[in-house]
C-alpha positions as CSV (number, residue, x, y, z in Angstrom):
1,M,27.5,-18.0,35.9
2,L,26.7,-16.9,32.5
3,K,26.7,-20.4,31.0
4,A,24.3,-21.6,33.8
5,L,21.9,-19.0,32.9
6,A,21.9,-19.5,29.2
7,T,21.3,-23.5,30.0
8,R,18.4,-22.4,32.2
9,A,16.9,-20.0,29.8
10,A,17.3,-22.7,27.0
11,Q,15.5,-25.3,28.9
12,S,12.7,-23.0,29.7
13,L,12.5,-22.4,26.0
14,R,12.4,-25.9,25.3
15,K,9.5,-26.6,28.1
16,S,7.3,-23.7,27.0
17,W,7.7,-23.8,23.2
18,K,4.0,-24.6,22.8
19,Q,2.9,-21.7,24.9
20,H,5.3,-19.2,22.8
21,L,4.0,-20.8,19.5
22,T,0.6,-20.4,20.7
23,T,1.1,-16.6,21.7
24,L,2.5,-16.1,18.2
25,A,-0.4,-17.5,16.7
26,L,-3.2,-15.6,18.7
27,A,-0.9,-12.4,17.8
28,W,-0.9,-13.2,14.2
29,A,-4.7,-13.9,14.2
30,S,-5.5,-10.6,16.0
31,I,-3.4,-8.5,13.6
32,V,-4.9,-10.2,10.6
33,A,-8.6,-9.9,12.3
34,V,-7.9,-5.9,12.7
35,D,-6.3,-5.6,9.3
36,T,-9.4,-7.2,7.6
37,W,-11.6,-5.1,9.6
38,R,-9.9,-1.7,8.6
39,T,-9.7,-2.6,4.9
40,R,-13.3,-3.7,4.8
41,D,-14.5,-1.0,2.5
42,L,-11.5,-1.0,0.1
43,P,-11.9,-2.0,-3.2
44,Q,-12.0,-5.8,-4.6
45,G,-12.4,-7.2,-7.8
46,P,-11.9,-4.7,-10.9
47,A,-10.5,-1.4,-9.9
48,P,-12.7,1.4,-10.5
49,D,-11.8,3.6,-13.4
50,V,-12.1,7.2,-11.6
51,A,-11.3,10.6,-13.0
52,L,-7.9,11.9,-11.8
53,V,-6.8,15.5,-11.4
54,M,-2.7,15.1,-11.5
55,A,-0.7,17.8,-9.5
56,Q,1.8,18.9,-11.8
57,S,5.1,21.0,-10.9
58,A,4.2,24.9,-10.3
59,G,0.9,23.8,-9.4
60,A,-0.7,22.9,-12.6
61,T,-3.2,20.0,-12.9
62,A,-3.5,17.8,-15.9
63,P,-6.9,15.6,-16.0
64,T,-6.7,12.1,-16.8
65,T,-8.1,8.7,-15.6
66,L,-7.0,5.7,-13.6
67,A,-7.4,3.6,-16.8
68,A,-5.2,6.1,-18.7
69,W,-2.4,6.0,-16.0
70,R,-2.5,2.4,-16.0
71,A,-2.0,2.4,-19.8
72,Q,1.3,4.1,-19.2
73,H,2.5,0.9,-17.5
74,P,1.4,-2.0,-19.4
75,G,1.8,-5.6,-18.3
76,Q,2.8,-4.2,-14.8
77,A,1.2,-4.5,-11.5
78,V,0.9,-0.8,-10.0
79,A,0.3,0.6,-6.7
80,V,-2.1,3.5,-5.6
81,H,-1.1,5.1,-2.4
82,F,-3.5,7.1,-0.4
83,W,-1.8,9.5,1.5
84,A,-2.0,13.1,3.4
85,E,0.1,16.0,4.0
86,W,-0.9,16.3,7.7
87,C,-0.6,12.7,8.3
88,A,2.4,11.5,10.7
89,V,2.3,7.8,9.7
90,C,2.2,8.6,5.9
91,K,5.4,10.8,6.5
92,L,6.9,7.9,8.1
93,E,6.1,5.7,5.2
94,E,7.2,8.0,2.6
95,P,10.8,6.7,2.3
96,S,9.5,3.2,1.8
97,I,7.0,4.6,-1.0
98,A,9.9,6.6,-2.8
99,A,11.9,3.5,-2.7
100,L,9.1,1.5,-4.3
101,S,8.4,4.0,-7.0
102,G,12.2,3.5,-8.1
103,H,11.0,-0.2,-9.1
104,W,7.1,0.0,-9.3
105,P,4.6,2.4,-11.0
106,V,3.2,4.2,-7.8
107,L,0.1,6.7,-8.0
108,G,-0.2,8.5,-4.9
109,V,-3.6,10.2,-4.0
110,A,-3.2,13.3,-1.8
111,M,-6.4,13.2,0.5
112,Q,-7.7,16.3,2.2
113,S,-4.2,17.9,1.6
114,G,-5.0,21.1,-0.4
115,N,-4.9,22.2,-4.2
116,A,-2.8,21.2,-6.8
117,E,-0.2,23.9,-5.9
118,R,0.0,22.9,-2.5
119,V,0.5,19.2,-3.3
120,A,3.1,19.9,-5.5
121,Q,4.8,22.3,-3.1
122,V,4.9,19.3,-0.3
123,Q,6.1,16.9,-3.1
124,R,8.9,19.0,-3.8
125,Q,10.0,19.8,-0.3
126,R,9.8,16.3,0.8
127,G,11.3,14.7,-2.0
128,M,8.2,12.4,-3.4
129,P,9.1,11.5,-6.8
130,W,5.8,9.6,-7.7
131,Q,2.9,10.9,-9.3
132,T,0.3,12.4,-7.6
133,A,-3.8,12.8,-8.1
134,V,-5.4,15.7,-6.0
135,D,-8.4,15.0,-3.8
136,P,-8.8,18.0,-1.9
137,Q,-12.3,17.2,-0.3
138,G,-11.7,13.4,0.0
139,T,-14.4,12.5,-2.4
140,L,-12.1,10.2,-4.4
141,S,-10.6,8.4,-1.4
142,R,-14.4,8.0,0.0
143,S,-15.4,6.6,-3.5
144,W,-12.7,3.8,-3.0
145,G,-13.7,3.0,0.6
146,V,-10.5,4.8,2.2
147,R,-11.4,6.3,5.7
148,S,-7.8,6.7,6.8
149,V,-4.4,7.3,5.4
150,P,-1.9,6.0,4.6
151,A,-4.0,3.2,2.7
152,L,-2.3,0.7,-0.4
153,V,-4.0,-0.6,-3.2
154,V,-2.4,-3.1,-5.4
155,I,-3.8,-3.6,-9.0
156,D,-2.8,-6.4,-11.3
157,A,-1.7,-5.8,-15.0
158,H,-5.1,-7.0,-15.6
159,G,-6.9,-4.3,-13.8
160,Q,-7.8,-6.7,-10.9
161,V,-7.5,-5.4,-7.2
162,R,-5.2,-7.8,-5.5
163,F,-4.4,-6.4,-2.1
164,A,-5.4,-3.4,-0.1
165,T,-3.9,-2.4,3.3
166,S,-4.7,0.4,5.4
167,G,-2.2,2.0,7.6
168,Y,1.4,1.5,8.0
169,T,3.0,-0.9,5.5
170,P,6.5,-2.2,5.6
171,E,8.6,-1.7,2.2
172,W,9.1,-5.4,2.0
173,A,5.2,-6.0,2.8
174,M,4.2,-3.5,-0.4
175,R,7.2,-5.3,-2.4
176,L,5.8,-8.6,-1.9
177,R,2.3,-7.8,-2.7
178,L,3.4,-5.9,-6.2
179,W,5.5,-9.1,-6.9
180,W,2.6,-11.6,-6.1
181,A,0.2,-9.6,-8.1
182,Q,2.7,-9.4,-10.8
183,T,3.4,-13.1,-11.1
184,M,0.2,-14.6,-9.9
185,P,-1.7,-14.4,-13.1
186,Q,1.4,-15.8,-15.1
187,W,1.1,-18.8,-12.7
188,K,-2.6,-19.2,-13.3
189,A,-1.9,-19.2,-17.1
190,L,0.4,-22.4,-16.8
191,L,-2.3,-24.5,-14.9
192,P,-4.3,-26.7,-16.9
193,K,-8.0,-25.8,-17.6
194,Q,-10.4,-27.6,-16.3
């Protein structure tokens, strides 16, 4: 009986593979369309150099700029991760960002999550190892076109925004984007000049 059921299922799949392929293609096109719409205002081209106020332990702050932070990671692609203390999806994504920050430079931007002391406290409590800039009013996030969190912006070693996502992004997709941003300029350098 089980063998007959398996045989019927295989025959059905063979007969309707085009329908399944069409369904998958439509689902993929829908996902791409929604993601394109959600990220329409995120930066493209050169990464904007913005002033940052970094949250330090014990609630102290340290002013810097995005360019200065990137200069601490020469020759590397970096990720800017916009998150909020109150965001449930951000909380779900935290283990992925923590794992990512062990291999790639990650700069967090705490959007509308309180002052530096509150952000530092949240990071300690949740075990968030990445550096974070404080954005208590959401001004910095809005200047980047971030309307909702979480959002991830990948910047290559030359300061170009290569990828921007909004909403939950799986860890493998984050790593793939960073790897691509890191290797893409090297591949272009190998191509003959026209």
